[in-house]
C-alpha positions in Angstrom: 0.0 0.0 0.0 1.6 3.3 -1.1 1.6 6.7 0.3 2.9 9.9 -1.4 5.5 12.3 0.1 6.4 9.8 2.9 10.0 8.8 3.4 10.7 5.1 2.9 12.3 4.5 6.3 9.3 6.0 8.1 6.7 4.0 6.1 7.0 0.5 7.6 3.7 -0.3 9.3 3.7 -0.4 13.1 3.7 -4.0 14.4 0.5 -3.5 16.3 -1.3 -3.4 12.9 0.1 -6.8 11.9 -1.5 -10.1 12.9 1.2 -12.5 14.0 1.6 -15.3 11.4 1.7 -18.9 12.4 5.0 -19.2 10.6 7.2 -16.6 9.0 7.5 -17.1 5.2 11.0 -16.3 4.2 10.2 -16.6 0.5 7.2 -14.3 0.7 9.2 -11.7 2.5 11.9 -11.9 -0.1 9.4 -11.9 -3.1 6.8 -9.5 -1.8 8.4 -7.1 0.6 12.0 -6.8 -0.6 11.1 -6.6 -4.3 8.8 -3.6 -3.5 11.5 -2.0 -1.4 14.1 -2.5 -4.1 11.9 -0.9 -6.8 11.0 2.1 -4.6 14.6 2.7 -3.6 15.6 2.5 -7.3 12.9 5.1 -8.2 13.6 7.5 -5.4 17.3 7.4 -6.2 16.7 8.4 -9.8 17.0 12.2 -10.0 15.3 12.2 -13.4 12.3 10.3 -12.3 9.6 12.0 -10.2 11.8 14.9 -9.2 11.2 16.3 -5.7 8.8 13.4 -5.1 9.6 10.7 -2.6 7.5 7.5 -2.7 6.7 5.8 0.5 4.7 2.7 1.4 2.9 0.9 4.2 2.7 -2.8 4.5 -0.2 -4.8 5.9 -0.1 -8.5 6.3 -3.4 -10.2 5.6 -2.0 -13.6 6.7 -4.1 -15.1 3.8 -7.3 -14.5 5.8 -10.4 -12.8 4.3 -11.2 -11.0 7.5 -7.7 -9.6 7.7 -7.9 -8.5 4.1 -11.2 -6.8 4.8 -9.7 -5.1 7.9 -6.8 -3.8 5.8 -9.0 -2.4 3.1 -11.2 -0.5 5.5 -8.1 0.8 7.4 -6.8 2.1 4.1 -10.0 3.9 3.2 -10.7 5.4 6.6 -7.1 6.3 7.4 -7.4 5.0 11.0 -6.3 2.0 12.9 -9.9 1.2 13.9 -11.7 1.2 10.5 -15.0 3.0 10.4 -17.0 2.5 7.2 -17.8 5.7 5.2 -15.7 7.8 7.5 -12.3 9.3 6.7 -9.6 10.8 9.0 -8.3 13.7 7.0 -5.5 14.3 9.3 -3.7 11.2 8.1 -2.4 10.7 4.7 -3.9 7.4 3.3 -2.2 5.3 0.6 -3.1 6.3 -3.0 -3.0 2.9 -4.5 -3.0 -0.7 -3.2 -0.8 -3.5 -4.5 -2.4 -6.8 -3.7 -3.8 -9.3 -2.9 -2.0 -12.4 -4.1 -5.0 -14.7 -3.8 -7.9 -14.3 -6.2 -10.6 -14.8 -3.6 -9.2 -12.1 -1.3 -8.6 -9.8 -4.3 -12.3 -10.2 -5.3 -13.5 -9.2 -1.9 -11.1 -6.2 -1.8 -11.9 -5.1 -5.3 -15.7 -5.0 -4.6 -15.1 -2.4 -1.9 -12.3 -0.5 -3.6 -14.3 -0.3 -6.8 -17.0 1.7 -5.1 -14.6 4.5 -4.6 -12.6 4.0 -7.8 -9.6 3.2 -5.6 -6.7 1.8 -7.7 -5.8 -1.8 -6.9 -3.0 -3.7 -8.7 -2.5 -7.4 -8.0 0.6 -9.3 -8.9 -0.7 -12.8 -8.5 -4.6 -12.8 -8.7 -5.4 -14.6 -11.9 -9.2 -15.3 -11.7 -11.0 -14.4 -14.9 -13.9 -12.9 -12.8 -11.7 -9.9 -12.0 -11.8 -8.9 -15.7 -15.4 -7.8 -15.2 -15.3 -4.0 -15.4 -18.8 -3.7 -14.1 -18.1 -5.4 -10.8 -14.4 -4.4 -10.5 -13.9 -1.0 -12.2 -10.7 -0.1 -10.5 -8.9 -3.5 -10.5 -5.7 -3.9 -12.5 -3.0 -6.6 -12.5 0.4 -7.3 -13.8 -0.2 -11.1 -14.2 -2.4 -12.4 -17.0 -5.9 -13.5 -16.4 -6.7 -17.2 -16.2 -8.7 -16.8 -19.3 -5.5 -16.4 -21.2 -3.8 -19.2 -19.3 -6.8 -21.6 -20.0 -6.6 -20.7 -23.7 -2.9 -21.2 -23.7 -3.1 -24.5 -21.8 -5.7 -25.8 -24.3 -3.3 -24.9 -27.1 -0.4 -26.6 -25.3 -2.5 -29.8 -24.9 -3.5 -29.8 -28.5 0.1 -29.1 -29.6 1.0 -32.6 -28.4 -2.3 -34.1 -29.8 -3.6 -35.0 -26.3 -7.3 -35.3 -27.0 -8.3 -37.3 -24.0 -7.6 -35.2 -20.9 -8.3 -35.3 -17.2 -8.9 -32.1 -15.2 -8.3 -31.4 -11.5 -9.0 -28.1 -9.8 -9.3 -26.8 -6.3 -12.8 -25.5 -5.2 -11.8 -21.9 -5.2 -12.6 -19.2 -7.7 -9.1 -19.7 -9.2 -9.6 -23.4 -9.9 -13.2 -23.4 -10.9 -13.0 -20.5 -13.3 -9.8 -21.8 -14.8 -11.2 -25.3 -15.5 -14.5 -23.8 -16.8 -12.7 -21.8 -19.5 -10.3 -24.7 -20.2 -13.2 -27.1 -20.9 -14.7 -24.6 -23.4 -11.4 -24.2 -25.2 -10.7 -28.0 -25.3 -14.2 -28.6 -26.7 -13.5 -26.0 -29.4 -10.2 -27.6 -30.3 -11.8 -31.1 -30.6 -10.5 -32.6 -27.3 -12.6 -34.4 -24.7 -12.6 -34.4 -20.9 -12.2 -37.9 -19.5 -12.9 -36.8 -16.0 -13.1 -33.6 -13.9 -12.6 -33.7 -10.2 -12.4 -31.0 -7.5 -9.8 -30.9 -4.7 -11.8 -30.0 -1.6 -10.0 -27.4 0.5 -12.3 -27.9 3.5 -11.1 -31.5 4.0 -7.8 -32.3 5.6 -7.0 -35.1 3.1 -8.2 -33.0 0.2 -10.2 -36.1 -0.9 -7.0 -37.4 -2.4 -7.8 -41.1 -2.2 -11.0 -40.7 -4.3 -9.1 -38.5 -6.9 -6.2 -41.0 -7.2 -8.7 -43.9 -7.7 -10.3 -41.9 -10.6 -6.9 -41.2 -12.1 -5.9 -44.9 -11.9 -9.1 -46.1 -13.6 -9.1 -43.5 -16.4 -7.3 -44.1 -19.7 -6.4 -40.4 -19.9 -2.7 -39.9 -19.5 -2.6 -36.1 -19.7 -4.0 -34.4 -16.6 -4.3 -30.6 -16.3 -4.2 -29.3 -12.7 -5.5 -25.9 -11.5 -4.6 -25.5 -7.8 -1.9 -24.2 -5.5 1.2 -26.3 -4.6 0.1 -26.7 -1.0 -3.2 -28.2 -2.0 -1.5 -30.6 -4.4 0.9 -32.1 -1.8 -1.7 -34.5 -0.3 -2.6 -35.7 -3.7 1.0 -36.4 -4.7 1.5 -38.2 -1.4 -1.5 -40.4 -2.1 -0.1 -41.1 -5.6 3.1 -42.2 -3.9 1.2 -44.6 -1.7 -0.8 -46.1 -4.6 2.2 -46.1 -6.9 0.6 -44.0 -9.7 3.2 -43.3 -12.3 3.4 -42.7 -16.1 0.9 -39.8 -16.1 1.5 -36.5 -17.9 0.9 -33.6 -15.5 0.1 -30.2 -17.1 0.6 -27.5 -14.5 -1.0 -24.1 -14.1 1.2 -21.2 -13.1 0.2 -21.7 -9.4 2.4 -24.7 -9.0 4.5 -25.0 -12.1 7.6 -23.6 -10.4 6.8 -24.7 -6.8 9.9 -25.6 -4.7 7.5 -27.5 -2.4 6.9 -30.2 -5.1 10.4 -30.3 -6.5 11.6 -32.7 -3.7 13.4 -35.8 -4.8 10.7 -38.0 -3.3 8.2 -36.7 -5.9 10.5 -37.1 -8.8 9.2 -40.5 -9.9 5.7 -39.1 -10.2 6.2 -35.5 -11.4 9.2 -35.9 -13.8 8.1 -34.7 -17.2 5.5 -32.2 -15.9 4.9 -29.4 -18.4 3.0 -26.2 -17.8 2.7 -22.5 -17.8 4.8 -20.3 -15.4 4.7 -16.6 -14.7 7.1 -14.8 -17.0 10.4 -14.2 -15.4 12.2 -10.9 -16.1 15.5 -9.6 -15.2 16.2 -7.5 -12.1 19.8 -6.3 -12.2 21.1 -5.3 -8.8 18.4 -7.2 -6.8 20.8 -9.6 -5.4 23.1 -6.8 -4.2 20.1 -5.2 -2.6 19.3 -8.4 -0.7 22.9 -8.6 0.5 22.3 -5.2 2.3 19.2 -6.3 4.1 20.1 -6.3 7.7 18.6 -5.1 11.0 21.3 -2.5 11.3 20.2 -1.0 7.9 16.4 -1.3 8.5 15.8 -0.9 12.3 12.1 -0.2 11.8 11.4 -3.3 9.7 9.3 -5.5 12.0 9.1 -8.2 9.4 12.9 -8.4 9.3 13.0 -8.6 13.0 10.4 -11.5 12.9 12.6 -13.3 10.5 15.7 -12.7 12.7 14.0 -14.2 15.7 12.9 -17.3 13.8 16.1 -17.8 11.8 18.6 -17.3 14.7 16.3 -18.6 17.6 16.7 -15.4 19.5 14.4 -12.6 20.8 14.6 -8.9 21.0 15.3 -7.6 24.5 12.6 -5.3 26.0 10.1 -6.2 23.2 7.3 -8.7 22.8 8.5 -11.8 20.9 7.4 -11.2 17.3 7.8 -14.7 16.0 6.4 -18.0 17.3 9.7 -18.7 19.1 8.5 -19.0 22.7 11.5 -20.7 24.2 12.4 -19.2 27.6 16.1 -19.9 27.2 16.3 -18.1 23.8 19.3 -15.8 23.5 18.9 -12.1 22.9 19.0 -10.8 19.4 21.8 -8.2 19.0 21.6 -7.5 15.2 25.2 -8.9 15.0 24.4 -12.6 15.0 25.6 -12.7 11.4 27.3 -9.8 9.8 26.4 -11.2 6.4 22.7 -11.0 5.4 21.1 -14.5 5.2 19.4 -13.4 2.0 22.8 -13.6 0.2 22.7 -17.4 0.5 19.2 -17.8 -0.8 18.3 -18.8 -4.3 17.1 -15.7 -6.2 17.0 -17.3 -9.7 13.2 -17.6 -9.7 12.1 -13.9 -9.9 8.7 -14.6 -11.4 6.5 -13.1 -8.6 9.2 -10.7 -7.7 9.3 -9.3 -11.2 5.5 -8.8 -11.2 5.7 -6.7 -8.0 8.6 -4.8 -9.4 6.6 -4.0 -12.5 3.6 -3.0 -10.4 5.7 -0.4 -8.5 7.1 1.0 -11.8 3.6 1.2 -13.3 2.4 3.4 -10.4 5.5 5.5 -10.6 5.0 6.0 -14.4 1.4 6.9 -13.8 2.5 9.5 -11.3 5.1 10.8 -13.8 2.3 11.2 -16.4 0.2 12.9 -13.7 2.8 15.6 -13.0 3.5 16.1 -16.7 0.0 17.3 -17.3 -0.3 20.7 -19.0 -2.9 23.1 -17.7 -5.9 23.4 -20.0 -4.9 20.1 -21.7 -5.7 17.8 -18.8 -7.9 14.7 -19.1 -10.5 15.9 -16.6 -13.3 18.4 -16.6 -12.6 21.5 -18.6 -9.1 20.2 -19.4 -8.0 20.4 -15.8 -5.1 18.4 -14.3 -4.7 16.6 -11.0 -2.7 18.2 -8.2 0.3 16.0 -7.2 0.0 17.3 -3.6 -3.7 16.4 -3.3 -4.9 14.2 -6.1 -7.8 11.8 -5.8 -7.3 8.0 -6.2 -9.6 7.9 -9.2 -7.4 10.5 -11.0 -4.4 8.2 -10.5 -6.6 5.3 -11.8 -7.1 7.2 -15.0 -3.4 7.5 -15.7 -2.9 3.8 -14.8 -5.5 2.8 -17.3 -3.8 4.8 -20.1 -0.3 3.7 -19.1 2.3 2.3 -21.5 5.4 1.3 -19.7 8.4 0.4 -21.8 10.3 -2.4 -20.0 14.0 -3.3 -20.4 13.8 -6.5 -22.4 10.1 -7.3 -22.9 7.3 -5.7 -24.8 5.7 -2.6 -23.2 3.4 -3.0 -20.3 -0.2 -1.7 -20.6 -3.6 -2.5 -19.3 -6.4 -3.4 -21.7 -10.0 -2.5 -21.3 -10.4 -5.3 -18.7 -7.3 -4.3 -16.6 -5.2 -7.2 -17.9 -1.6 -6.9 -19.1 -0.3 -8.6 -22.3 -0.5 -12.3 -21.7 3.0 -13.7 -21.6 4.0 -17.0 -20.0 7.0 -19.2 -19.8 6.6 -22.9 -20.6 8.5 -25.1 -18.2 9.3 -28.7 -18.2 10.2 -30.5 -14.9 13.5 -32.4 -15.3 15.7 -34.2 -12.7 18.7 -32.1 -11.5 22.1 -33.4 -10.5 20.9 -34.0 -6.9 17.8 -35.9 -7.9 15.5 -33.0 -7.2 13.2 -31.6 -9.9 14.0 -28.4 -11.8 11.7 -26.4 -14.0 13.5 -25.9 -17.3 12.2 -23.3 -19.6 11.4 -24.9 -23.0 9.2 -22.3 -24.7 6.8 -19.4 -24.3 3.2 -18.3 -24.8 2.8 -14.7 -26.0 -0.9 -13.8 -26.9 0.3 -10.6 -28.6 2.6 -12.4 -31.0 1.8 -12.9 -34.7 -0.5 -15.9 -35.6 1.5 -19.1 -35.6 4.1 -17.6 -33.2 1.8 -17.4 -30.1 2.9 -20.8 -28.8 6.6 -21.7 -29.3 8.2 -24.8 -27.9 11.7 -26.1 -28.3 11.0 -29.9 -28.6 14.7 -30.8 -28.3 14.7 -29.6 -24.7 11.7 -31.6 -23.6 12.2 -34.6 -21.4 9.3 -36.8 -20.4 9.1 -39.6 -17.8 11.9 -42.1 -18.0 14.1 -39.4 -19.6 12.5 -39.9 -23.0 12.2 -37.3 -25.8 9.3 -39.2 -27.3 6.0 -37.4 -26.8 3.7 -39.6 -24.8 0.1 -40.2 -25.9 -3.2 -39.4 -24.3 -6.0 -40.7 -26.5 -9.2 -42.4 -25.8 -8.3 -45.0 -28.4 -5.4 -45.3 -30.8 -5.3 -42.9 -33.8 -7.0 -44.1 -37.0 -4.2 -44.7 -39.5 -4.4 -43.5 -43.1 -7.0 -45.3 -45.1 -9.5 -45.2 -42.2 -11.9 -42.5 -40.9 -13.2 -41.8 -37.5 -16.8 -43.0 -36.9 -18.7 -42.0 -33.8 -18.9 -44.7 -31.1 -22.4 -44.7 -29.7 -22.7 -43.6 -26.1 -19.1 -42.2 -25.9 -17.5 -38.7 -26.3 -16.4 -37.5 -29.7 -12.8 -38.4 -28.9 -13.7 -42.0 -28.5 -14.4 -43.4 -32.0 -14.2 -46.4 -34.3 -11.7 -46.6 -37.1 -13.6 -47.6 -40.2 -11.9 -48.5 -43.5 -12.6 -46.0 -46.3 -15.2 -47.2 -48.8 -14.2 -48.5 -52.2 -12.8 -45.7 -54.3 -12.1 -43.4 -51.4 -8.9 -42.5 -49.5 -7.7 -40.7 -46.3 -4.1 -39.5 -46.3 -4.0 -38.2 -42.8 -4.3 -39.9 -39.4 -7.6 -39.4 -37.6 -9.4 -38.2 -40.7 -13.0 -37.4 -40.1 -14.0 -38.4 -43.6 -12.7 -40.0 -46.7 -12.4 -38.3 -50.1 -13.2 -39.9 -53.4 -10.5 -40.4 -56.0 -11.0 -38.7 -59.4 -12.7 -40.9 -62.0 -9.5 -41.9 -63.7 -7.7 -42.8 -60.4 -8.0 -45.6 -57.8 -6.7 -46.0 -54.2 -3.6 -48.0 -53.5 -3.8 -50.9 -51.1 -3.4 -48.7 -48.0 -6.0 -46.3 -49.4 -3.8 -43.3 -48.5 -3.4 -41.9 -52.0 -4.9 -42.1 -55.5 -3.0 -43.5 -58.4 -4.0 -43.7 -62.0 -6.2 -46.6 -62.8 -4.7 -49.4 -64.9 -5.8 -49.3 -68.5 -7.3 -52.7 -69.3 -7.6 -54.0 -72.9 -6.4 -57.1 -74.7 -3.0 -56.1 -75.8 -0.4 -57.7 -78.1 2.1 -57.1 -75.3 0.5 -59.5 -72.7 0.7 -63.3 -72.8 -3.0 -63.8 -73.5 -3.0 -61.4 -76.4 0.2 -62.9 -77.9 -1.1 -66.4 -77.5 -4.4 -65.6 -79.2 -2.7 -63.7 -82.0 -0.3 -66.5 -82.6 -3.0 -69.1 -82.7 -5.1 -67.0 -85.0 -2.2 -66.7 -87.5 -1.4 -70.4 -87.3 -5.0 -71.4 -87.8 -5.3 -69.1 -90.7 -2.4 -70.9 -92.4 -4.1 -74.4 -92.1 -6.9 -73.6 -94.7 -4.2 -72.1 -97.0 -2.1 -75.3 -96.6 -5.2 -77.4 -97.4 -5.9 -75.1 -100.4 -2.4 -75.7 -101.7 -2.9 -79.4 -101.3 -6.2 -79.3 -103.1 -4.7 -77.2 -105.9 -1.9 -79.8 -106.2 -4.4 -82.6 -106.4 -7.1 -80.6 -108.2 -7.7 -83.3 -110.8 -8.2 -86.2 -108.4 -11.8 -87.4 -107.8 -11.9 -86.5 -104.1 -11.1 -82.8 -104.9 -13.4 -82.6 -107.9 -16.3 -84.1 -106.0 -18.9 -81.5 -104.7 -17.6 -78.5 -106.7 -13.9 -78.0 -106.1 -14.2 -74.2 -106.8 -16.6 -74.0 -103.9 -14.1 -75.8 -101.7 -11.4 -73.3 -102.7 -13.8 -70.5 -101.8 -14.7 -72.1 -98.5 -11.0 -72.5 -97.6 -10.3 -68.9 -98.3 -13.3 -67.8 -96.1 -11.9 -70.0 -93.3 -8.7 -68.0 -93.5 -10.6 -64.8 -93.3 -12.5 -66.0 -90.3 -9.3 -66.8 -88.4 -7.7 -63.5 -89.4 -10.7 -61.5 -88.4 -10.0 -62.3 -84.7 -6.8 -60.1 -85.0 -9.0 -57.1 -85.2 -10.1 -57.8 -81.6 -6.6 -57.5 -80.2 -4.9 -54.2 -79.5 -6.1 -50.8 -78.3 -9.6 -50.2 -79.4 -9.7 -47.3 -81.8 -12.7 -46.0 -83.7 -11.7 -47.7 -86.9 -10.9 -51.0 -85.2 -14.2 -51.0 -83.3 -16.2 -50.5 -86.5 -14.2 -53.1 -88.4 -13.9 -56.0 -86.1 -17.6 -57.0 -85.6 -18.4 -56.3 -89.2 -15.4 -58.4 -90.4 -16.3 -61.2 -88.1 -20.0 -61.2 -89.1 -19.4 -61.0 -92.9 -16.5 -63.5 -93.0 -18.5 -66.1 -91.0 -21.6 -65.4 -93.1 -19.6 -66.1 -96.2 -18.2 -69.2 -94.7 -21.5 -70.6 -93.5 -23.1 -69.6 -96.9 -20.5 -71.7 -98.7 -21.3 -74.7 -96.5 -25.0 -74.2 -97.1 -24.3 -74.0 -100.8 -22.3 -77.2 -100.7 -25.0 -79.0 -98.8 -27.7 -77.8 -101.2 -25.6 -78.9 -104.2 -25.1 -82.4 -102.7 -28.9 -82.8 -102.4 -29.7 -81.4 -105.8 -26.9 -83.5 -107.5 -28.2 -86.7 -105.9 -31.8 -86.0 -106.9 -30.8 -84.9 -110.4 -29.6 -88.4 -111.2 -33.1 -89.7 -111.1 -34.9 -90.2 -114.4 -37.0 -87.3 -115.7 -35.7 -85.0 -112.8 -36.3 -81.3 -113.2 -33.3 -80.5 -111.0 -30.7 -81.1 -113.7 -30.7 -77.6 -114.8 -29.8 -76.4 -111.2 -26.7 -78.6 -111.2 -23.7 -76.3 -111.7 -21.9 -73.4 -110.1 -24.6 -70.9 -110.7 -26.8 -72.1 -107.9 -24.0 -72.2 -105.4 -23.0 -68.6 -106.2 -26.5 -67.5 -105.9 -26.8 -69.1 -102.4 -23.5 -67.6 -101.3 -24.2 -64.1 -102.6 -27.7 -63.9 -101.4 -26.9 -65.2 -97.9 -23.9 -63.0 -97.5 -25.7 -60.0 -98.9 -28.2 -60.1 -96.1 -25.4 -60.1 -93.5 -23.7 -57.2 -95.3 -26.9 -55.3 -95.4 -27.4 -55.8 -91.6 -23.8 -54.6 -91.0 -24.2 -51.5 -93.2 -27.4 -50.5 -91.5 -25.6 -51.0 -88.1 -22.7 -48.8 -89.1 -25.0 -46.1 -90.4 -27.6 -46.0 -87.6 -25.6 -46.8 -84.5 -22.0 -47.8 -85.2 -19.7 -49.2 -82.5 -17.3 -46.8 -80.8 -14.5 -47.0 -78.3 -15.6 -46.5 -74.7 -13.9 -46.0 -71.3 -15.7 -48.3 -68.9 -15.2 -47.4 -65.3 -18.2 -49.2 -63.8 -17.6 -52.9 -64.6 -14.3 -53.0 -62.6 -14.0 -49.9 -60.4 -10.2 -50.3 -60.1 -9.6 -50.3 -63.8 -10.4 -48.3 -66.9 -11.6 -50.9 -69.4 -11.0 -49.6 -72.9 -13.6 -51.5 -74.9 -15.7 -51.2 -78.0 -19.3 -50.3 -77.3 -21.5 -52.1 -79.8 -23.5 -49.0 -80.2 -26.7 -51.0 -80.8 -26.9 -54.3 -78.9 -29.9 -55.2 -81.1 -27.7 -54.9 -84.3 -25.0 -57.1 -82.7 -27.4 -59.9 -81.7 -29.2 -59.7 -85.0 -25.9 -60.2 -86.8 -25.0 -63.1 -84.5 -28.6 -64.5 -84.8 -28.4 -64.4 -88.6 -25.2 -66.5 -88.4 -27.1 -68.9 -86.2 -30.0 -69.1 -88.6 -27.7 -69.9 -91.5 -25.8 -72.5 -89.5 -29.1 -74.1 -88.4 -30.4 -74.3 -91.9 -27.1 -75.9 -93.0 -27.2 -78.3 -90.2 -30.8 -79.4 -91.0 -30.2 -79.8 -94.7 -26.9 -81.7 -94.0 -28.6 -83.9 -91.4 -31.3 -84.9 -94.0 -28.7 -85.6 -96.7 -26.3 -87.5 -94.5 -27.3 -90.9 -96.0 -26.9 -90.0 -99.6 -24.2 -92.0 -101.7 -20.6 -91.4 -100.4 -19.2 -90.7 -103.8 -20.9 -87.3 -103.9 -21.7 -86.8 -100.2 -20.1 -84.5 -97.7 -23.3 -84.1 -95.8 -22.4 -86.1 -92.8 -19.1 -84.2 -92.3 -21.0 -80.9 -92.7 -23.5 -82.2 -90.1 -20.7 -82.8 -87.6 -19.2 -79.4 -88.4 -22.5 -77.5 -88.0 -23.2 -79.3 -84.8 -19.8 -78.3 -83.5 -20.3 -74.7 -84.8 -23.6 -74.3 -83.1 -22.4 -75.8 -79.9 -19.6 -73.3 -79.7 -21.8 -70.3 -80.3 -24.5 -71.5 -78.0 -21.9 -71.9 -75.2 -20.5 -68.5 -76.2 -23.6 -66.6 -75.2 -23.6 -67.2 -71.4 -19.8 -67.0 -71.3 -19.8 -63.7 -73.2 -22.4 -62.2 -70.8 -20.6 -63.4 -67.6 -17.1 -62.1 -68.4 -15.8 -58.5 -68.4 -13.1 -56.4 -69.8 -10.5 -58.0 -72.0 -11.7 -61.5 -71.1 -15.0 -60.7 -72.9 -12.9 -60.0 -76.0 -10.8 -63.1 -75.5 -14.0 -65.2 -75.2 -15.2 -64.0 -78.5 -11.8 -64.6 -80.2 -11.8 -68.1 -78.7 -15.3 -68.7 -80.1 -14.2 -67.5 -83.6 -11.1 -69.6 -83.6 -12.7 -72.8 -82.2 -15.8 -72.6 -84.5 -13.8 -72.0 -87.6 -11.3 -74.7 -86.7 -14.2 -77.2 -86.1 -15.5 -76.4 -89.6 -12.1 -76.8 -91.2 -11.3 -80.1 -89.5 -14.7 -81.7 -89.8 -15.1 -80.9 -93.5 -11.6 -81.2 -94.9 -9.6 -83.4 -92.6 -11.1 -86.7 -94.0 -10.3 -85.6 -97.5 -6.7 -84.6 -96.6 -6.4 -88.0 -94.9 -7.4 -89.8 -98.1 -5.2 -87.6 -100.4 -2.1 -87.9 -98.3 -2.3 -91.3 -96.6 -4.8 -93.4 -98.6 -4.1 -92.5 -102.2 -5.7 -95.8 -103.4 -9.0 -94.5 -102.2 -8.7 -91.3 -104.3 -9.8 -93.0 -107.5 -13.0 -92.9 -109.6 -13.5 -96.7 -109.4 -13.3 -96.8 -105.6 -15.7 -94.0 -105.2 -18.1 -95.4 -107.8 -18.0 -98.8 -106.1 -18.7 -97.3 -102.7 -21.5 -95.2 -104.1 -23.1 -98.2 -105.8 -23.0 -100.3 -102.7 -24.3 -97.5 -100.6 -27.2 -97.0 -103.1 -28.2 -100.7 -103.0 -28.3 -100.5 -99.2 -30.7 -97.6 -99.5 -32.9 -99.5 -102.0 -33.0 -102.6 -99.8 -33.9 -100.6 -96.8 
């Protein structure tokens, strides 16, 4: 609590105003009192800062009690040792601004009263987000960020390590409850889930530690965020020691992230690897030298220093009431010379986090006073441009300058208070690691600066992090393992969003990130790989000359096309023999050529389907087979006519000759040609990219254009083959000398069997195998015709030449004729 125009050495509060503490806190005295004294001395010694102004102060110890804090506020406002509400002793100078309290609950109580009078209050350690409410607390400011910033930062810290399954612990004070409330909201926004949330009950001696540890043990959450003070956390850590709870990731709020109380070696097994936010630590050059000068001889009126002296050296001041709890009757007298060197020199002053906040608070007040005395008449911020009088200014006038303050600090960004009384949110991120002596040390591994550019707010040096078991590998805290690539997260009924099922992406879809919420479809010309984590171009599928199946079919086609040519050469060589001349040798030549065309037509089905090839191959196949079957039909008809023409007075003699066979061939083939021409004109075949039959491939195929035309063409071939079969079947018992009918019967039977079997096989296959099936039908049916009709003749020509004579054929014909007559 500050006064103006009061010398420092006369400003220490009289001991009668101070409630005797149960135990003197050396650290609080060092952090709170001496940091303030150091800052005020530094300001008062600066001739260029607040010239002719001496800053003084009064100290009031609340002993962490609400009633004591209330007593101090009323004492400040009334200016009397016995506070009287709404009454002020003008004869005494009252402090112009209050620095405190450290606890949020006590600060809230104080701020409600001080806000009524617009009395400036600056806290260095009260972080509750409730204090940012300008309606309730219009005169409250602080040099430590609000828990709202800390909760937001802790949520980002948790998500930075992908901990989506988190436990929460908080004390039942405003600090813990508000911090956890905001943290839950931020975690939900970030997509994390709360596995459990438990309160540490401050009104119970054991702080319900057993129940909380049981919850922690049963939970699958490894990361646990704790909002509470270090003193409240000790019973919980002790219970974890008893129940041997290890392997958890503790995320600390600033209230205990640098606690020396929890850094003992006995807690190292549990708390090693703890990470959390800590109050930003600045530099205080000269502070350690200041502590070295703290001694009763230099500060005879400092009752707090005398308390420390009594407790530290086990002595008591002669002629005075014992200030500390040292009640030993045989205690020696304190002489101020127990130790010439100040005990503060041996203390550890590395952690200057709270100290720096108090130091900053003092400088903020001094800078506000500097702005107040720099006001020019007529240009002031108050009514009619007036300025405040430095000798007799009102607290609300100083509050105005504090709200508009911008203090440039040595190494950090400027300090200012926003519209809610909060400074720029700046935290250190610390990681608890074992020191050389086995104790825990908070090692700074990063920072959180809410005023930084996007993407630079949270910075962590991952190489400095050490987790439990001295590992650099970031531990996991998930409800269930992450979904790998190729899977997506599906909601698990009755569970939080962070607990999910990993479902394989559907056919044709991929996910290339872990924990994908959905899968994406591949483009039409691409297909997922086996892991379904990326799309790759689909395989182009067609019957190619470069693959074994295509090469085999092409080779067989060429070889089978040479067999009719070889037979033709044999027939030409033996063209004058009876077996060749029987049944119209020119028709046999023509039939053999058509067989070659049939075999070669299958080559049009192999290779990449182009527009020309698609239009050619079915037409070539249909016409060549129509020509072939027409020749067979003509042969069969000639056999029947020739046999019946030998009868006396037969009118069929004039039909014996090549003219009839040519008419049958031309008329039968013309109908097929006409069908094919109409097909090409009205709905011709065309190349097509089929992506539906086999989703993983692009089948390049020939679309028939009109399925009706295709089946009409094939049906017409079946009709010709059926007529040939029926005529040959009826003529199979005619004399052998002129008769090929029984061979044609077998050939047509084989032909029809192949194509009838082809229909279901054609409809059940897909892709290149459909084409291969049609090629197989073409080759097998044409081969059956060749072998059934011409193989017997080739056998006689080559192996039984004695049967290739007119006499032998006439004898067989006569004997066969007599058998017919007898029957």
